[in-house]
C-alpha positions as CSV (number, residue, x, y, z in Angstrom):
1,M,20.0,63.0,54.6
2,N,22.7,65.3,55.9
3,K,22.5,69.1,56.7
4,Q,23.8,70.1,53.2
5,E,21.3,68.1,51.4
6,K,18.4,69.6,53.5
7,Q,19.6,73.1,52.9
8,Q,19.7,72.3,49.1
9,I,16.0,71.0,49.4
10,V,14.9,74.1,51.3
11,S,16.7,76.5,48.8
12,E,14.8,74.9,45.9
13,L,11.5,75.0,47.8
14,V,12.1,78.6,48.4
15,E,12.6,79.1,44.7
16,S,9.5,77.3,43.7
17,L,7.4,79.2,46.5
18,N,8.6,82.5,45.2
19,S,8.0,81.7,41.5
20,N,4.6,80.1,41.6
21,P,1.5,82.1,42.4
22,F,-0.4,79.1,43.5
23,V,0.7,76.5,46.1
24,Y,-1.3,73.5,47.3
25,L,-0.7,71.2,50.2
26,A,-2.4,67.8,50.3
27,D,-2.3,64.7,52.6
28,T,-1.5,61.6,50.6
29,D,-1.2,59.3,53.6
30,G,-2.6,55.9,52.9
31,L,-2.1,56.0,49.2
32,S,-0.1,52.9,47.8
33,A,2.8,53.5,45.7
34,V,0.8,52.5,42.6
35,K,-1.9,55.0,43.3
36,T,0.6,57.7,44.3
37,N,2.3,57.3,40.9
38,A,-1.1,57.4,39.2
39,F,-1.8,60.7,41.1
40,R,1.6,62.2,40.1
41,R,1.0,61.1,36.4
42,M,-2.5,62.9,36.5
43,L,-0.9,66.0,38.0
44,F,1.9,66.0,35.4
45,Q,-0.8,65.7,32.5
46,N,-2.5,68.8,34.0
47,G,0.6,71.0,34.4
48,V,1.0,70.5,38.1
49,S,4.3,69.6,39.8
50,M,4.3,67.6,43.0
51,R,6.9,67.1,45.5
52,M,6.9,64.9,48.7
53,V,9.0,66.9,51.5
54,K,9.3,66.7,55.1
55,N,7.1,69.3,57.0
56,T,9.9,71.0,58.8
57,L,11.6,71.6,55.3
58,I,8.4,73.0,54.0
59,R,8.1,75.2,57.1
60,K,11.5,76.5,56.8
61,A,11.2,77.3,53.1
62,M,7.9,79.1,53.7
63,E,9.7,81.2,56.4
64,Q,12.6,81.9,54.1
65,S,10.4,82.9,51.0
66,D,9.3,86.2,49.9
67,K,5.6,85.5,50.7
68,D,3.4,85.6,53.7
69,F,1.7,82.1,53.9
70,G,-0.1,83.1,57.0
71,D,-2.0,80.2,58.7
72,L,-1.0,77.7,56.0
73,V,2.0,76.8,58.2
74,T,-0.4,75.3,60.9
75,V,-1.6,72.4,58.4
76,L,2.1,71.0,58.2
77,S,1.6,67.7,59.8
78,G,1.6,64.1,58.9
79,T,2.3,63.3,55.2
80,T,2.4,66.4,53.0
81,C,2.9,66.8,49.4
82,V,3.3,70.2,47.9
83,M,1.9,71.0,44.5
84,F,2.8,74.0,42.3
85,A,0.9,75.1,39.3
86,E,0.5,78.0,36.5
87,N,-3.3,77.4,36.5
88,V,-5.1,78.0,39.8
89,K,-7.7,75.4,39.2
90,A,-5.4,72.6,38.0
91,P,-4.5,71.1,41.3
92,A,-7.9,71.3,42.8
93,N,-9.4,69.6,39.8
94,A,-6.8,67.0,39.8
95,I,-7.5,66.2,43.4
96,K,-11.3,66.1,42.9
97,N,-10.9,63.8,39.7
98,F,-8.5,61.5,41.5
99,R,-10.9,61.1,44.4
100,L,-13.6,59.7,42.2
101,K,-11.7,56.6,42.7
102,T,-10.4,56.9,46.2
103,D,-10.9,58.9,49.2
104,K,-7.4,60.4,49.1
105,P,-5.5,62.8,48.7
106,Q,-7.2,65.2,51.1
107,L,-6.5,68.8,50.6
108,K,-4.7,70.4,53.6
109,G,-4.5,73.8,52.3
110,A,-3.7,76.2,49.5
111,W,-2.2,79.7,48.9
112,V,-3.6,81.5,46.1
113,D,-2.3,85.1,45.4
114,S,-2.0,86.0,49.2
115,S,-5.3,84.3,50.1
116,V,-5.0,81.1,52.3
117,F,-7.5,78.4,52.1
118,I,-7.3,75.7,54.9
119,G,-9.1,72.4,55.0
120,D,-10.5,70.0,52.6
121,D,-13.9,71.7,52.7
122,Q,-12.3,74.6,50.6
123,L,-11.8,72.2,47.5
124,T,-15.0,73.4,45.8
125,N,-14.2,77.1,46.4
126,L,-10.8,76.5,44.8
127,I,-12.3,74.8,41.9
128,N,-14.8,77.6,41.2
129,L,-12.1,80.3,41.5
130,K,-11.8,82.4,38.4
131,S,-8.2,83.0,37.0
132,K,-7.0,86.6,36.4
133,E,-7.5,86.2,32.7
134,D,-11.1,84.9,33.2
135,L,-11.8,88.1,35.4
136,I,-10.3,90.4,32.8
137,G,-12.3,88.9,30.2
138,D,-15.4,89.4,32.2
139,I,-14.7,93.1,32.8
140,I,-14.0,93.5,29.0
141,H,-17.2,91.8,28.3
142,L,-19.2,94.1,30.5
143,L,-17.6,97.1,29.3
144,Q,-18.2,96.1,25.7
145,S,-22.0,95.5,26.2
146,P,-23.3,99.0,26.3
147,A,-21.3,99.9,23.3
148,K,-22.4,97.0,21.4
149,N,-26.0,97.7,22.3
150,V,-25.7,101.5,21.0
151,I,-23.9,100.2,17.7
152,G,-26.6,97.5,17.2
153,A,-29.5,100.0,17.8
154,L,-28.0,102.3,15.3
155,Q,-27.4,99.7,12.7
156,A,-30.9,98.3,12.9
157,N,-33.0,100.4,10.6
158,A,-30.1,102.8,10.4
159,G,-31.3,105.0,7.7
160,Q,-34.7,105.7,9.3
161,K,-33.1,106.3,12.7
162,I,-30.5,108.5,11.6
163,A,-32.9,110.6,9.5
164,G,-35.2,110.8,12.6
165,L,-32.4,112.0,14.7
166,V,-31.3,114.7,12.1
167,K,-34.9,115.8,11.8
168,A,-35.3,116.1,15.7
169,L,-32.0,118.0,15.9
170,S,-33.1,120.4,13.2
171,E,-36.5,121.0,14.8
172,R,-34.7,121.8,18.1
173,E,-32.5,124.4,16.5
174,S,-35.5,126.2,15.0
């Protein structure tokens, strides 16, 4: 691979790093070609793109990107595949599901909305992360609950309660 090809790969990686909110790095060393292709297929079905790139090129792309990857650069050794996804859980779930059949791939690290997760032991944490949409839905649900309770209380035996409220208010004024 000549210098121009390497620069092209780095610029493609920089573009991918800047445009994706989630980046996963995994170790696929020891996977046969058949298993690697099966893993790629599983990732593709889950909306995850995977790319095998030399660590030095990944490091250069991280340095040139608009994002601060912090300590994630320290995991760049050995065989590394880079995974990009729109869904924060998709790569983690794919790794977990694929490992039901084999012990690889191992999660090296992930960058999720400015947070860095390093090590395979972080896989469960990444699977349990809620997406931005899930968190917004939870907040809306929490905000709606008190209003629903008040409306429900008023609707149950509404005639009696409203009459009672009117009577209580009229007695107060007297």
